[in-house]
N, C-alpha and C positions, 0 to 999 in steps of 0.2 A: 569470566572467560569469553573471549571473542569467538563467535560462531563463524563470522565472515571477516577476513582480513584481505584487503585489496590495496596494492601499491603500484602506481604508475601503469595501470592497465591500458593496453593499446590494442586496437583492432582496426584494420583498413580493408576495404573492398575495392580492388583496383586502385584508382587514384583518389578515392574518397575515404577520408578518415572518419570512422564511425565513433570510435572511443579514443580519446586523446589524453592519456595520463590521469585516469580516474583513481582516486584514493577513497576507500570506504572502510569502515569498521562497524560491525553490528554485534552487539553483545547478546549473550544467551538470555532468552525470555523476552527480548525486546520486539516491539512492533515497529518496523522501520519503513517509512514511506519513501518511495522513489518517484519523483515528479519530473515532468519535462514535456515539451511539445512533441508532436510527431517528428521523428527523425533526429531526436536529441541523443540517441544512443542507449535508451533504457532497455529496449528489447535485446540488443546485442549484449549489453552488460549482464542482464539476467540470464541469458542463454549460456554465457561463459560460466557464470556461477553455478548453473545447473549441470554443467558438463556436457552440454549439447553443442557447443561451438568452441573451437580452439582460438586462443588468443595469439596475437603477434608479439606481445611483449608485456612485461610487468610480472608481479608476483601475486598469486591468488591462493588463499587457503580457505576452504569451506569445511566445517566440522573437522578441522585438523588435517585435511588432505587436499592435494591438488586436484581440482575437478577434471583436469585434462587427462589424468592417469588413474583416477580412483575406480574401484571395481563395483561389483554388484552389492556387496554389503554396505558400502557407502551410499549407493543410490537408494537402497531400501530405507534410508533415514530421511529421505526427501519426500515432500508432498508438493505437487504442482497443479495449480488450477489455471489452465490456459484461457485465452479469450473466447475460445469456442471448443466444444468437445461433444461428449455424449453420442458416440456412434452406436451401432447395433440397435436400430430402431425397433426391432421385433422383441427385444428383451424387455422384461419388466424392470422397474426401479430396483426392486429387491434382488432380482437375478444379477443385474450388472454390478451392484454394490458388493454382493457376496462374491461374485466372480473376481473382481479386482482385489478384494481383501485376501483372496487365496494366493496372491503373488507375494505377500509380505510375511516375514517371519513372526511378527508380533502385532497383528492388526487389531484395530478397535472392533467392538461388536457391531456388525453391519446394521442390525435393527436399531441400535442406539444411535448410530450415525444418521440413519434415515430420519429418525425422530428429531434429532438436533437440527437437521436441515429443513424441517418443516414439511416433510414428505410422507408423513404417516398415512394420510388418506390416499396417497398415490402410490403406495408401495407395490401394489399389484397391477398398476397400469403400465402399458407398454410405452416406451420412450416416444414413439411417434405420435402418441395421443396427447403429450404434454404441451403446455404453453411454453413460450420462450423463457419466461421467468422460472417456471418449474424445471425446465431443462438445465437452466443455469444452477439451480440448487443441486441437481444431480452431479454437475461438474464439481461443485464444492464438496459434496459427499465423497466422490471418488478421490479428491485430493487429500482428504483427512482420514480416510478409513485405514490407511496403512500405519497410523499412529506416528506421524513424522516428527522428528526433532526440529526440522526446518521446513517451513511451508512458504511457497511462493504463490502469491495471489495476483493474477493479472486481470484487472478490471472485474473483480469477482461479483459485483452486484448489478452488472448491466442487465436490464430487464426486470429488476426487482421493483415491486411497489414499495411505498414508504414504510409500511408495516413490516414487510419482509426484510427490507434493508436494516431496520432497527433490530430485528430478531437476529440477523446475521452478525451485526456488530456485537451483540451479546455473546454469540458463539465464539467470535474471534477473541474477545476479551477473556473468555473462559479458557480458551486454548493457551493464551499467553500467560494467564495466571498459573496454569499447570506446567509451565516451562517451555512451551513450544515457541521457537523463534519464528517470526513472520516478516517476510519482505512483501510489501504491498505497493503495487502500482495502480493508480486510479486517476481518472480525470475529475472525480467528484472530490473537490477540495474539502467539503464538509466532512466527508468520510475519512479522509486522511487526518484532518484535525481531530476528529472524534476518537480515532484508533491509535494513531502513531505517537510514540514517545519522542521520536526524532525523525527527521526527514532530510533528504538531499534533493537539490534541484539540478538537473542536467540540461545543458544547452550546448549544442554543437560538440557533443562528445566530452564536455568538461563539467565538473561540479562547480557551479557558480555560487551556491549557498548551501549551508548545512547548519542544522540546529534543531531546537524544539519548534513545534508549530507556533508556539507563543512568541518566540524571539527571533525566528529565522528572518534574515534580511533586515535586521534592525526594527522588526515589527513592534517590539516591546518598548521602543524608545520614545514614540511620539503619539499623542492623542489630540483630538480636536474638540474644543469646548465651544458650544454655540448657545446663545441665549438672546432674550429680548428684554429691554428695559425702557425707561422713559426716553432714552436717546436713540432708540431704534434697535435694529438687529446687529448682533456682533458674532464674530467667529474667530477663534484664536487657536493656532497650532502650538502645542507645548509639550515638553517632556515631564512637566510637573503640574498636572491638571488640578490637584488639590490646592496648590498655591493660587491658581486663578480663581477657583471657586471661593476661596477665603476672602477675596477682594470684592465680590459681587454684592450689590445692594438690591434686594427684592427682585431677583431675576424671574422671568417667566419663560416658558418653552425651553427650559434648560436641558441640554443634552451633552453627554461626554461620549465621544466615539473614537474607537481605536481602529486603525486600518485593518481590513479583513485579510485573511490569508490569500484570498483571490487577488486583492489589490497588490499585495507584495509580490505574489507569484508573477502577475502580468508585468510588473515593473522589472523584475529580475530577468525574465526572458526577453523583454524589450531592450534592456540595456546590453544584454550579452550578444544580441544579433548584429 
């Protein structure tokens, strides 16, 4: 069952078209990555899906309803982690998580959420005393404490150290395994590759590529084989690297490289501009 269905979505601000005919489909339990440079239309698209901005045209269904007209019961099924948040600096971590949990009809246990987000030792600390990375973890805790069916994550690990990022990835995978659908926007392409089952790349308000991280933009089609032998150094681009390897005679410094997601992404946004 599709949790998000978008057809010919359009939005303009004055004479500027921010979203120009976007089609998207996100299935239940899927982690879906939304990529694109600044100004590509990602934020506008997500705000329309969240019901925070009205569209100019197209059809949108999120959890079976039109976000433009859906009510409070529908909103209670969403979790949102914005790029910045965590107001109320005089409240403790436990106080703000419990406070936000009270807005939802079926919240998760606040103390369990605090632990999942790696904030156990800071549960009694006031928000104003936290580091930037710790504040970001609070934002994530507030986004998931309502036990959402659909979770929007906007640059969720900004300010996290490598260990905290990996712990967060484990949390997100667990949420997805439990049936939570997740829409992830991030400039960390390794994060998208690690978490997303599928992704779309937006440039200029249009989807220019969509697929799995492994095959988007034809990434799965070509590898580069490089080696050294008695005749010097060699480098061959091929869609069948095993065939090349079978022809080599005592190679050294042998390497088989596939284009990274970052390489493909930069090519896509460069070609579309």
